[in-house]
C-alpha positions as CSV (number, residue, x, y, z in Angstrom):
1,P,0.0,0.0,0.0
2,R,1.1,3.6,-0.6
3,G,-0.6,5.0,2.5
4,E,-0.6,4.1,6.2
5,S,-3.6,1.8,5.8
6,H,-5.9,0.2,3.3
7,A,-8.2,3.2,3.6
8,D,-5.3,5.5,2.8
9,D,-4.4,3.4,-0.2
10,L,-8.0,3.3,-1.4
11,A,-8.3,7.0,-1.0
12,Y,-5.0,7.6,-2.9
13,R,-6.1,5.3,-5.7
14,L,-9.5,6.9,-6.0
15,A,-8.1,10.4,-5.9
16,Y,-5.4,9.7,-8.4
17,E,-7.4,7.5,-10.8
18,K,-10.8,9.1,-10.6
19,A,-10.1,12.5,-8.9
20,K,-13.3,14.2,-8.0
21,Y,-14.6,16.4,-5.3
22,F,-14.1,16.5,-1.5
23,A,-16.2,18.5,0.9
24,E,-15.1,19.1,4.5
25,K,-16.5,21.7,6.9
26,D,-13.2,22.2,8.7
27,P,-10.5,23.7,6.5
28,D,-7.8,22.5,8.9
29,A,-8.9,18.9,8.4
30,I,-7.7,18.9,4.8
31,V,-4.0,19.0,4.6
32,I,-2.3,18.1,1.4
33,G,1.4,18.3,1.5
34,S,3.8,19.3,-1.3
35,D,4.7,15.7,-1.7
36,Q,1.1,15.0,-2.7
37,V,1.0,17.0,-5.9
38,A,-1.2,14.4,-7.6
39,W,-3.8,14.9,-4.9
40,R,-3.8,18.7,-5.3
41,E,-4.0,18.6,-9.0
42,R,-6.8,16.0,-9.2
43,L,-9.1,16.8,-6.2
44,H,-11.5,19.7,-6.1
45,L,-11.6,20.7,-2.4
46,H,-14.7,22.4,-1.0
47,H,-14.4,23.8,2.6
48,I,-18.1,23.6,3.2
49,D,-20.5,21.6,5.4
50,L,-22.2,18.7,3.6
51,Q,-25.7,20.2,3.8
52,S,-24.5,23.4,2.0
53,Y,-22.6,21.3,-0.5
54,V,-25.8,19.3,-1.3
55,A,-27.7,22.5,-1.9
56,I,-25.3,23.8,-4.5
57,C,-24.1,20.6,-6.1
58,K,-25.5,20.0,-9.6
59,Q,-24.2,16.5,-10.2
60,Q,-24.3,12.9,-8.8
61,Y,-21.4,10.6,-8.1
62,D,-20.8,6.9,-8.7
63,V,-18.8,6.5,-5.5
64,I,-19.1,8.3,-2.2
65,I,-16.7,7.5,0.7
66,S,-17.3,8.9,4.2
67,N,-16.0,8.6,7.7
68,P,-18.6,10.9,9.2
69,P,-18.8,12.2,12.7
70,F,-20.6,9.4,14.5
71,F,-21.1,9.8,18.3
72,E,-24.4,11.3,19.5
73,N,-24.2,11.6,23.3
74,Q,-21.0,10.0,24.4
75,L,-17.2,10.8,24.7
76,R,-17.8,14.6,24.6
77,S,-14.6,16.7,24.3
78,A,-14.0,20.2,25.4
79,E,-11.9,20.8,22.3
80,S,-14.2,22.1,19.6
81,K,-12.4,20.6,16.6
82,R,-12.4,17.2,18.2
83,M,-16.1,17.5,19.0
84,Q,-16.8,18.4,15.4
85,A,-14.8,15.5,14.0
86,F,-16.4,12.8,16.3
87,H,-19.9,14.1,17.1
88,D,-22.8,14.4,14.7
89,D,-24.3,17.5,16.3
90,S,-24.1,19.4,12.9
91,L,-24.5,16.4,10.6
92,S,-27.1,13.9,11.7
93,K,-27.4,10.4,10.3
94,A,-30.7,11.4,8.7
95,D,-29.0,14.4,7.0
96,L,-26.1,12.1,5.8
97,A,-28.6,9.6,4.4
98,A,-30.5,12.4,2.7
99,A,-27.3,13.7,1.1
100,I,-26.5,10.2,-0.2
101,V,-30.0,10.1,-1.8
102,R,-29.3,13.4,-3.5
103,L,-25.6,12.9,-4.5
104,L,-25.4,9.2,-5.4
105,D,-26.3,8.2,-8.9
106,D,-28.8,5.3,-9.3
107,H,-26.1,2.6,-9.8
108,G,-23.5,4.1,-7.5
109,K,-22.2,2.9,-4.1
110,A,-21.5,4.9,-0.9
111,Y,-19.1,3.5,1.7
112,M,-19.7,4.6,5.3
113,L,-17.5,3.8,8.3
114,Y,-19.2,3.7,11.7
115,P,-18.4,2.2,15.1
116,T,-20.5,-0.9,15.8
117,S,-22.2,0.9,18.6
118,E,-23.7,3.5,16.1
119,W,-24.5,1.0,13.4
120,T,-28.1,0.3,14.3
121,N,-28.9,4.1,14.3
122,W,-27.2,4.4,10.9
123,E,-29.2,1.4,9.5
124,K,-32.4,3.1,10.6
125,A,-31.4,6.3,8.8
126,V,-30.5,4.4,5.7
127,Q,-33.9,2.6,5.7
128,D,-35.8,5.7,6.4
129,A,-34.2,7.4,3.4
130,G,-35.2,4.5,1.1
131,L,-31.6,3.3,0.7
132,H,-30.3,-0.2,1.1
133,I,-27.2,-1.8,2.7
134,A,-25.6,-4.2,0.2
135,E,-22.6,-5.2,2.3
136,E,-21.1,-4.9,5.7
137,L,-17.4,-5.2,6.3
138,H,-17.1,-6.1,10.0
139,I,-13.7,-4.9,11.2
140,Y,-12.2,-6.8,14.1
141,P,-9.1,-5.5,16.0
142,N,-8.0,-9.1,16.4
143,T,-9.4,-12.7,16.4
144,R,-10.2,-12.6,20.1
145,K,-12.4,-9.4,20.2
146,A,-15.7,-8.5,18.7
147,H,-15.8,-6.2,15.7
148,N,-15.7,-2.6,16.6
149,R,-16.2,-0.9,13.2
150,I,-18.4,-1.5,10.2
151,V,-17.9,-0.3,6.7
152,G,-21.2,-0.4,5.0
153,T,-21.9,-0.4,1.2
154,I,-25.0,1.7,0.7
155,V,-27.0,1.6,-2.6
156,K,-30.2,3.0,-4.0
157,Y,-31.5,-0.3,-5.5
158,P,-32.9,-3.2,-3.5
159,V,-30.5,-6.1,-2.7
160,A,-31.6,-9.7,-2.4
161,A,-29.3,-10.5,0.5
162,K,-26.9,-8.3,2.5
163,R,-23.3,-9.7,2.5
164,I,-21.4,-9.7,5.7
165,T,-17.6,-10.0,5.5
166,P,-15.2,-10.2,8.4
167,F,-11.9,-8.3,8.3
168,Y,-9.2,-8.8,10.9
169,I,-6.5,-6.3,11.6
170,R,-4.4,-8.7,13.8
171,N,-4.4,-12.5,13.6
172,A,-4.4,-15.1,16.4
173,A,-0.6,-14.5,16.9
174,N,-1.4,-10.8,17.4
175,E,0.5,-9.9,14.2
176,Y,-1.0,-7.8,11.4
177,D,-3.2,-10.1,9.4
178,A,-2.0,-10.7,5.8
179,A,-5.1,-9.2,4.4
180,F,-4.6,-6.1,6.4
181,V,-1.0,-5.7,5.3
182,T,-1.8,-6.1,1.6
C-alpha cells in the first residue's frame, strides 16, 4: 500500500485515478502536502459543510466515501475541533442519508464507516431514506475481540441479501493479518 492503511491506499487510488470532489467543513482537516502533488491537481476541495454542498451541487457521483462524525451523546470533548470530528451535532445520520440520496447516482455505491455501537442508528437512517445496505465489512481488532467498526456499502437499489464479510486487523498470533498488510 502507498498509505498508512488500506483506507489511505484506497483514497489515494480513488483520488489519483478518478479525482473528483471533496467536501469538508473544517479547512484544517484537509492538509495536502507538497509531496502529494497528484492529490492537489486532481481533487476539487470544498471547505463547506455537507448540507450546504448538497444544496449547491448539480451532479451525482458513482462513489461516495465517508468517515462521518458518529457519536451522538458520548465521549464529549472540550476541544471544539475534536467534537466536530467525532460528534454528529451538525451532521445527523438522517442528513447524511438524505445527502446520499441526492448525491449518489442510481447505480452508485456509498461507503460509510461507523463504530459498531452506532451502526443500528445508521441502519435506521438508511432505511428511512429509502436506501439499502448491500454489504457490511465487520472490522475486528484481532481474532479474540468482537468487531468494533463496520464499513457499509449503501446503494439505492434493492438487494436480495446483504453480504457480511469479516476483516481482521491482527491474527491469532497478534501480528498484522496478511489481508490487512496487503
